[in-house]
C-alpha positions in Angstrom: 76.3 96.0 98.0 75.7 99.4 99.5 75.4 98.0 103.1 78.4 95.8 102.6 80.6 98.6 101.6 79.3 100.7 104.4 80.0 98.0 107.0 83.6 97.8 105.7 84.0 101.5 106.0 84.2 102.0 102.2 81.5 104.8 102.2 82.6 106.3 98.9 81.7 103.1 96.9 78.1 102.7 98.4 76.4 105.7 96.7 77.0 104.2 93.2 75.0 101.1 94.0 72.4 103.0 96.0 71.9 105.2 93.0 71.2 102.1 90.9 68.7 100.9 93.5 67.0 104.3 93.5 66.0 103.7 89.9 64.2 100.5 90.9 62.2 101.5 93.9 58.5 101.1 93.7 57.2 103.5 96.4 58.0 106.9 97.9 58.9 105.6 101.4 61.6 103.3 100.0 62.8 106.1 97.7 63.3 108.4 100.7 65.1 105.7 102.6 67.6 105.1 99.7 68.1 108.8 99.3 68.9 109.1 103.0 71.4 106.3 102.7 73.1 108.2 99.8 73.3 111.4 101.8 74.8 109.6 104.8 77.4 107.7 102.8 78.5 110.8 101.0 78.9 112.4 104.5 81.1 109.4 105.5 78.6 107.9 107.9 77.8 104.2 108.4 74.3 103.3 107.3 74.1 100.1 109.2 73.6 101.6 112.6 
């Protein structure tokens, strides 16, 4: 969902779903990647680049 919203330019909707994903991650590397996505989306940047 997060990537889909990002590709459509709806950056404000992505962090909600990324936050839910953050609760489910199983390792630190993935946690950091999801956190970086949230920061980028909140800054209005596409995470699909």
